[in-house]
C-alpha positions in Angstrom: -7.3 164.9 197.9 -10.4 163.8 199.3 -13.1 164.2 196.6 -15.4 165.6 200.1 -13.1 168.0 199.5 -13.5 169.6 196.4 -17.1 171.6 197.8 -14.7 174.0 199.5 -11.2 173.9 198.1 -10.4 175.7 194.1 -9.5 172.1 192.1 -9.1 171.2 188.8 -10.5 169.0 187.3 -9.5 166.2 184.0 -11.8 165.9 180.3 -11.3 162.5 179.9 -13.3 163.1 176.7 -11.2 166.0 175.0 -7.8 166.1 177.6 -8.3 168.9 178.9 -8.2 170.8 182.5 -11.5 173.0 184.2 -10.9 174.9 186.8 -13.4 174.4 189.9 -13.9 177.7 192.2 -16.9 177.0 195.2 -15.5 179.5 197.1 -16.7 182.2 194.2 -20.7 181.6 194.7 -20.7 183.8 197.8 -19.1 187.2 195.2 -21.1 189.2 194.8 -22.8 190.1 191.3 -22.3 193.8 189.6 -22.1 192.9 186.2 -24.4 192.4 183.2 -27.8 191.7 184.0 -29.2 190.6 180.8 -33.4 191.1 180.7 -36.3 188.3 180.5 -37.5 188.0 177.4 -41.0 186.2 177.6 -41.4 183.6 174.3 -43.5 184.0 172.1 -46.5 182.2 172.3 -47.8 182.5 168.6 -49.1 179.2 166.4 -48.3 180.4 162.8 -46.2 183.6 162.3 -47.0 185.4 159.1 -43.4 186.9 159.5 -41.6 183.8 160.6 -39.4 182.2 157.6 -39.6 179.1 158.7 -43.3 178.9 159.5 -45.2 176.9 156.6 -46.2 178.5 154.1 -44.0 181.2 154.5 -41.6 182.9 151.7 -37.5 182.0 153.5 -35.0 184.4 153.8 -34.1 183.0 150.6 -37.1 183.6 148.9 -38.0 180.0 148.7 -41.3 178.6 149.6 -41.7 176.5 153.1 -45.0 173.9 151.8 -47.3 173.1 154.1 -45.6 170.9 156.2 -47.7 169.5 159.2 -44.5 167.6 160.7 -41.1 167.7 161.1 -39.8 169.8 158.5 -36.2 169.2 156.6 -34.4 171.4 153.7 -31.7 172.6 152.4 -29.8 175.4 154.7 -30.1 178.8 152.2 -27.0 179.9 154.2 -24.8 177.8 154.3 -21.4 177.2 155.9 -20.1 174.7 153.7 -21.0 174.1 150.0 -21.6 170.9 148.4 -19.9 171.0 144.6 -16.0 173.1 146.0 -13.2 171.9 144.7 -10.7 170.3 146.9 -6.8 172.4 147.1 -4.3 173.2 149.4 -2.5 176.4 149.8 0.7 176.6 152.3 3.5 178.8 152.0 5.2 176.9 154.9 5.0 174.9 157.7 3.2 177.8 159.6 0.6 179.0 156.6 -1.8 176.3 155.6 -4.5 176.1 154.4 -7.7 174.1 152.2 -11.3 174.1 150.9 -13.7 172.5 153.2 -16.1 170.5 151.1 -20.2 169.9 152.9 -24.2 170.7 153.6 -25.8 172.3 155.5 -29.9 171.5 156.7 -32.7 172.8 158.9 -35.0 171.2 160.7 -37.8 172.6 161.7 -39.3 170.4 164.8 -43.1 170.9 164.2 -45.4 173.7 162.2 -45.9 175.5 165.5 -44.2 178.5 166.3 -44.3 178.1 169.8 -43.4 174.1 170.5 -39.8 174.0 171.7 -38.7 170.3 172.1 -39.6 170.4 176.6 -43.1 171.5 175.3 -44.3 168.2 172.5 -45.1 165.4 173.5 -42.9 162.2 173.1 -44.6 160.7 169.9 -43.6 163.7 168.1 -39.9 164.2 169.4 -39.4 160.8 168.3 -40.8 162.3 164.9 -37.5 164.2 165.2 -35.2 161.7 166.7 -36.9 159.2 163.1 -35.5 163.1 160.8 -32.0 162.9 162.5 -31.6 159.4 162.3 -32.6 159.4 158.5 -30.4 162.6 157.7 -27.3 160.8 159.4 -27.5 157.7 157.4 -28.8 159.6 154.5 -25.6 161.9 154.0 -23.3 160.3 156.5 -24.0 157.5 152.4 -22.2 160.4 150.7 -18.5 160.3 150.0 -17.5 163.2 150.1 -18.5 163.9 153.7 -16.9 161.9 156.8 -18.6 163.2 159.7 -22.4 164.7 160.4 -22.8 167.1 163.1 -26.9 167.6 164.3 -26.5 170.1 166.7 -29.7 173.5 167.7 -29.1 176.9 169.6 -32.3 177.2 171.4 -33.0 181.5 172.1 -31.2 184.9 171.0 -28.7 184.6 173.6 -27.4 182.1 172.2 -27.4 183.5 169.0 -30.4 181.8 167.5 -31.5 183.6 163.9 -34.7 182.5 164.2 -37.6 181.4 167.1 -39.7 179.5 165.4 -37.7 176.0 167.2 -36.2 174.3 164.3 -32.1 172.8 164.6 -29.1 172.5 162.4 -26.5 170.2 160.7 -23.8 170.7 159.0 -22.5 167.4 157.5 -18.6 167.8 156.0 -15.2 166.3 154.6 -13.1 166.3 157.9 -13.6 165.6 161.8 -14.1 168.6 163.4 -11.8 169.5 165.8 -14.0 168.6 169.6 -14.9 165.3 167.8 -11.9 165.2 166.8 -10.1 165.2 170.2 -13.0 162.2 171.6 -12.1 160.4 169.1 -8.6 160.4 169.5 -9.8 159.5 173.8 -11.7 157.3 173.5 -9.0 155.2 170.9 -6.9 155.8 173.5 -8.7 154.4 176.8 -9.9 151.6 174.7 -6.1 150.2 173.9 -5.4 151.1 176.9 -7.8 148.9 179.4 -8.4 146.0 177.6 -11.3 147.3 174.7 -13.2 149.0 177.7 -14.7 152.1 176.4 -14.5 154.5 178.2 -18.5 155.9 178.8 -19.4 152.8 179.3 -17.4 153.0 182.7 -18.0 156.5 183.6 -21.9 156.1 183.1 -21.7 152.4 185.1 -19.1 154.9 188.1 -22.0 157.9 188.1 -25.0 155.5 188.4 -22.7 153.4 190.9 -22.4 156.9 193.0 -25.2 158.7 192.1 -24.2 161.9 192.4 -24.2 163.9 189.9 -27.4 162.6 188.0 -29.8 164.0 186.4 -32.5 161.8 186.0 -32.0 158.2 183.6 -34.1 155.9 181.9 -34.2 152.3 180.6 -31.7 153.3 177.8 -30.2 156.7 178.4 -28.5 158.8 181.6 -29.1 162.3 182.0 -26.1 163.7 184.0 -23.6 167.1 185.1 -20.0 165.7 183.8 -17.7 165.6 186.3 -15.6 167.8 184.6 -18.4 170.0 183.2 -17.4 173.8 182.5 -20.7 175.9 181.9 -22.7 175.7 185.4 -26.0 173.6 184.3 -24.1 171.2 181.6 -25.6 168.5 181.6 -24.4 164.9 179.0 -27.1 162.7 177.7 -25.2 158.8 177.3 -27.1 156.0 176.4 -26.3 152.8 179.0 -25.6 150.0 175.8 -23.0 150.5 173.6 -23.1 152.0 170.2 -21.9 155.1 168.5 -24.4 156.5 166.4 -28.1 157.0 165.7 -28.5 155.1 162.7 -28.2 151.5 165.9 -31.1 153.0 168.1 -33.8 150.3 168.8 -37.3 151.9 168.7 -37.6 151.3 172.6 -34.2 153.6 172.6 -35.0 155.9 170.5 -38.8 156.6 172.9 -36.5 156.2 176.0 -34.3 159.2 174.3 -37.2 161.3 173.2 -38.0 161.3 177.0 -35.0 162.0 178.2 -34.9 165.3 175.3 -38.3 166.6 177.3 -36.9 165.2 180.2 -34.0 167.6 180.4 -35.5 170.4 178.8 -38.4 171.0 181.2 -36.3 170.8 184.4 -34.2 173.8 181.9 -37.2 176.0 181.5 -38.6 175.3 185.2 -34.7 176.1 186.8 -35.6 180.1 186.0 -39.2 179.9 184.8 -37.4 181.3 181.1 -37.8 179.6 178.2 -34.1 178.7 178.3 -30.8 178.9 176.2 -29.1 176.0 175.1 -26.4 174.9 172.6 -26.6 171.3 172.6 -25.1 168.6 170.3 -24.9 164.6 169.3 -21.4 162.7 168.9 -21.3 160.0 167.3 -19.5 157.6 165.1 -18.3 159.6 161.5 -18.8 158.3 158.5 -15.6 157.7 156.9 -16.4 154.3 156.6 -14.3 153.0 158.5 -14.4 151.1 161.7 -15.3 153.1 165.4 -15.9 151.1 167.8 -14.3 153.0 170.1 -17.2 155.3 169.9 -20.2 155.2 172.6 -23.4 158.1 171.3 -23.7 160.9 173.6 -25.0 165.0 173.4 -23.9 167.9 175.2 -26.5 170.7 176.3 -24.2 174.0 176.7 -26.3 176.4 178.8 -25.2 180.3 179.8 -27.3 181.1 182.2 -25.7 180.7 185.6 -27.6 182.4 189.2 -30.7 183.4 186.9 -32.5 184.2 183.8 -31.0 187.5 183.7 -27.1 186.6 184.9 -25.4 185.0 182.2 -22.4 182.5 182.3 -19.5 184.7 179.5 -16.1 183.1 179.5 -13.3 185.8 179.3 -10.4 187.2 180.9 -8.8 184.2 182.0 -11.1 181.7 181.0 -9.9 182.6 176.7 -6.5 182.7 177.8 -5.6 179.9 179.8 -8.2 177.4 180.9 -11.9 177.3 181.2 -13.3 178.3 185.0 -16.2 177.7 187.0 -17.3 178.4 191.0 -21.2 176.1 191.2 -20.0 172.7 191.6 -21.6 169.8 189.1 -22.2 168.4 192.0 -24.5 171.0 193.6 -25.4 171.8 189.8 -27.4 168.2 189.4 -28.7 168.2 193.1 -30.8 171.2 192.0 -32.0 169.7 188.0 -32.6 166.5 189.6 -35.0 168.4 192.3 -36.5 170.6 189.4 -40.4 168.7 188.3 -40.7 167.0 185.3 -43.7 169.4 184.6 -43.6 172.1 182.3 -44.0 175.3 184.4 -46.1 176.8 181.8 -48.0 173.9 180.9 -49.4 172.2 178.3 -49.0 174.5 175.0 -53.0 175.3 173.6 -54.0 173.9 170.5 
């Protein structure tokens, strides 16, 4: 098929990182919407909330009191999904009934003492401190013998299940490599083996930079783009231009470039529908299993749920849950829309 016809013809696209397909139906963008419409919510503008269990000096939900922190603050999750002292155990009744215990550590990172300060409204130096903590936590947790994978992720907004509006992220570090990173590792290994040692994402980024069809923004060290195989309407992949596997390998210049890109991406998201934009984002990087992983290329995924406006949400239902993910807006049109948005935040600077 001529790639130029993809803008008007139903087709499917392959995700080379997972080996999975997504159905693209551009003709459906004209259908009227009579489905669920969310209320537009305005985020709190309080710099400090006495009822917030993440603000400095306040008691957390588990009872422990936060220190009067004045920068990025990390602590053990009070209600963790993983526990560090679980005894290894395997249960198997047959090949069909298999279970095993999972050991791990869960951490929470408050970006700032400010209750109202999201990544999009932080300065590059403030974001840089967050990146420093991410890198420190990745290295520290990954050095533990029982930890083989460290997942750093953020759920922003109530629509994405965030339990507290104070800007924060989580780290789940566990003994096994989770499903999606494991798929990406396998595909990157296969590509390297089948393409004379080449890197899948190095080749893909070079192709996208050449085509200039799905690029949202870029700087000297990083590029943000809507992947050719994107599932969510305004999905973005952020990837480094130099080949390396984890945050621990970032140079000072690259840390500054990453801070700039994190602010640019989230600012464009907020400006898209002029609302504090919900998303789930997370970094995929080298497993910490003490094995060499030259195939791994450091990158992040932004997965936002908004579809047509701040009040219309994209749901995975029906065919998408039972068969294959599907999207109406093409990645090319989504990238163009995000690319043309201003880099300045529509809400303006944060009031001190």
